C-alpha positions in Angstrom: 0.0 0.0 0.0 1.4 3.4 -0.9 2.1 5.8 1.8 1.8 9.6 1.6 5.0 11.7 1.4 3.2 14.8 2.6 4.5 16.0 6.0 2.1 15.3 8.8 0.7 18.4 10.5 1.9 18.7 14.1 -0.6 17.8 16.8 -1.7 20.7 18.9 -4.3 21.3 21.6 -7.5 23.0 20.5 -7.3 26.7 20.4 -3.5 26.9 20.5 -2.0 29.1 17.8 1.5 27.7 17.0 2.6 31.0 15.3 1.9 32.9 18.5 3.8 30.4 20.7 7.0 30.3 18.5 10.0 31.7 20.2 11.5 34.8 18.4 14.8 36.2 19.6 14.5 40.0 19.4 16.9 40.7 22.2 19.3 43.7 21.8 23.1 43.4 21.8 25.0 44.7 24.8 26.9 47.9 24.2 30.6 47.9 24.0 33.1 50.6 25.1 33.6 52.0 21.6 34.2 55.5 20.3 31.2 57.1 18.6 32.2 59.7 16.0 30.3 62.6 14.4 31.2 65.8 12.6 31.2 67.9 15.8 31.8 65.5 18.6 33.5 62.2 19.5 32.2 60.1 22.4 35.4 58.4 23.6 35.4 55.7 26.4 36.3 57.7 29.5 39.8 57.2 30.9 42.4 58.9 33.0 43.7 60.7 29.9 40.6 62.9 30.0 41.3 64.0 33.5 42.6 67.5 33.0 40.1 68.5 30.3 37.1 67.3 32.4 38.4 69.0 35.5 38.7 72.3 33.6 35.2 71.8 32.0 33.7 71.0 35.4 35.3 74.1 37.0 33.4 76.4 34.6 30.3 76.3 36.8 29.8 74.3 39.9 26.0 74.5 39.3 26.5 72.0 36.6 26.7 69.3 39.3 24.0 70.6 41.6 21.7 67.6 40.9 24.4 64.9 40.5 25.7 62.4 43.0 29.4 63.2 42.3 30.7 66.7 42.0 33.7 67.0 39.8 33.8 70.8 40.1 35.4 70.6 43.5 38.7 69.8 41.9 41.3 67.1 41.4 40.5 65.3 44.7 37.2 64.3 43.2 38.7 62.6 40.1 39.5 59.1 41.4 36.0 58.6 42.8 34.4 60.0 39.6 36.5 57.9 37.3 36.0 54.8 39.4 32.3 55.2 39.4 32.2 55.8 35.6 34.2 52.6 35.0 31.9 50.3 37.0 30.9 47.3 34.9 27.2 48.2 34.8 27.9 51.4 32.9 29.4 52.3 29.5 30.8 55.8 30.1 32.1 58.3 27.5 34.0 61.6 27.6 32.3 64.1 25.3 35.1 65.5 23.1 34.8 68.6 20.9 36.0 67.4 17.5 37.3 70.9 16.6 39.6 71.2 19.6 40.1 67.6 20.7 39.2 68.7 24.3 36.8 66.8 26.5 34.0 69.1 27.5 31.7 66.7 29.4 30.6 63.2 30.0 27.7 60.8 29.5 26.8 57.2 30.1 24.7 54.2 29.3 23.2 52.6 32.3 20.3 50.3 33.2 21.6 48.1 30.4 19.2 45.1 30.0 19.6 43.5 26.6 17.2 40.7 27.5 14.5 43.4 27.9 15.7 45.5 25.0 16.3 48.6 27.1 19.1 51.0 28.0 19.2 54.4 29.7 21.1 57.5 28.8 22.2 59.5 31.8 24.9 60.8 34.2 25.2 63.5 31.5 26.9 66.9 32.0 28.5 69.3 29.6 30.5 72.5 30.2 28.4 75.7 30.0 30.5 76.8 27.0 29.1 73.8 25.0 25.5 73.7 26.2 22.9 74.0 23.5 25.5 73.7 20.8 26.1 71.3 17.9 28.4 69.3 20.2 25.6 68.6 22.7 23.0 67.8 20.0 25.2 65.5 18.1 26.3 63.6 21.3 22.6 62.7 21.9 22.2 61.7 18.2 25.2 59.4 18.4 23.9 57.7 21.6 20.4 57.2 20.3 21.7 55.9 16.9 24.0 53.5 18.7 21.2 52.3 21.0 18.5 51.8 18.4 20.3 51.3 15.1 23.3 49.2 16.2 22.2 47.5 19.4 18.6 47.0 18.5 17.1 48.6 21.6 13.3 48.8 21.8 13.5 51.5 24.5 15.9 54.2 25.5 15.1 56.0 28.7 16.3 59.2 30.3 15.8 60.4 33.9 16.4 63.5 35.9 16.0 65.1 39.3 12.5 66.4 39.8 14.0 69.8 40.8 16.0 70.1 37.6 13.6 71.9 35.4 16.2 72.8 32.8 17.1 69.2 32.3 13.5 68.2 31.9 12.9 70.9 29.3 16.0 69.7 27.4 14.9 66.1 27.4 11.4 67.2 26.2 13.0 69.1 23.3 14.5 65.9 22.1 11.1 64.5 21.6 11.1 62.1 24.5 7.8 61.2 26.3 7.5 62.1 29.9 6.4 58.9 31.6 6.0 60.0 35.2 7.7 60.6 38.5 9.1 58.2 41.1 8.5 60.0 44.4 11.2 60.0 47.1 13.3 57.8 44.8 17.0 58.5 45.5 18.9 59.8 48.5 21.5 62.4 47.4 24.9 62.9 49.1 23.5 65.9 51.1 20.7 63.7 52.5 18.0 65.1 50.3 15.7 62.4 48.9 14.9 63.4 45.4 12.0 62.6 43.1 13.0 61.2 39.7 11.3 62.1 36.5 11.4 59.4 33.8 11.3 59.9 30.0 11.7 57.5 27.1 11.9 57.1 23.4 10.7 53.8 21.8 12.0 52.2 18.7 9.0 53.1 16.6 9.4 56.8 17.7 13.1 56.9 17.0 12.8 57.8 13.2 10.9 61.0 14.0 13.2 61.9 16.8 16.2 61.3 14.6 14.8 63.7 11.9 14.2 66.3 14.7 17.8 66.1 15.9 19.3 66.1 12.4 17.3 69.3 11.6 18.4 70.9 14.8 22.0 69.9 14.0 21.8 71.4 10.5 20.7 74.7 12.1 23.6 74.8 14.5 
């Protein structure tokens, strides 16, 4: 008796959709300590060679560090703790380098890195007043978002700030990020104050529009 060569359909329980239960690996790749390069700025993995530049940039205005847990503006004595914190394995930290001068003018990091959940956070960011609201600052964010979404495959990039830091909140909103809400009494600061933390995010499907906005802003700089 002839037998059919057609493949047998897999047995399944009534009501089970096999297409929906298939496992799909959409996890993002973990970030590396790499240099991100643009026309106006380079994000270089932070190291001791950036010490003098960053101390000079931090000294421009101590208010830059008002809402941060480590204050680099106090001078060289703060550098070992600052660098040690930046190099902790849970972060990828960069020095923000002005491409025109080769001088480091600030710093920024990736944190809350969770490839299994497709998320990363941009934060711990500061920049010398001389370079705030310039092409250097705008392009630094563009490089970080591009790295997170386009190269790593993130589905969410978050940003957070101190609830008292209205300037930072306005800057994040100008990027096109969505304000998600406030975690009340969230973090105790070095002076004992317990701050509220305001969270923002950009999702992968929102990134193309945000990228256009940042590229247009950069073109006007």
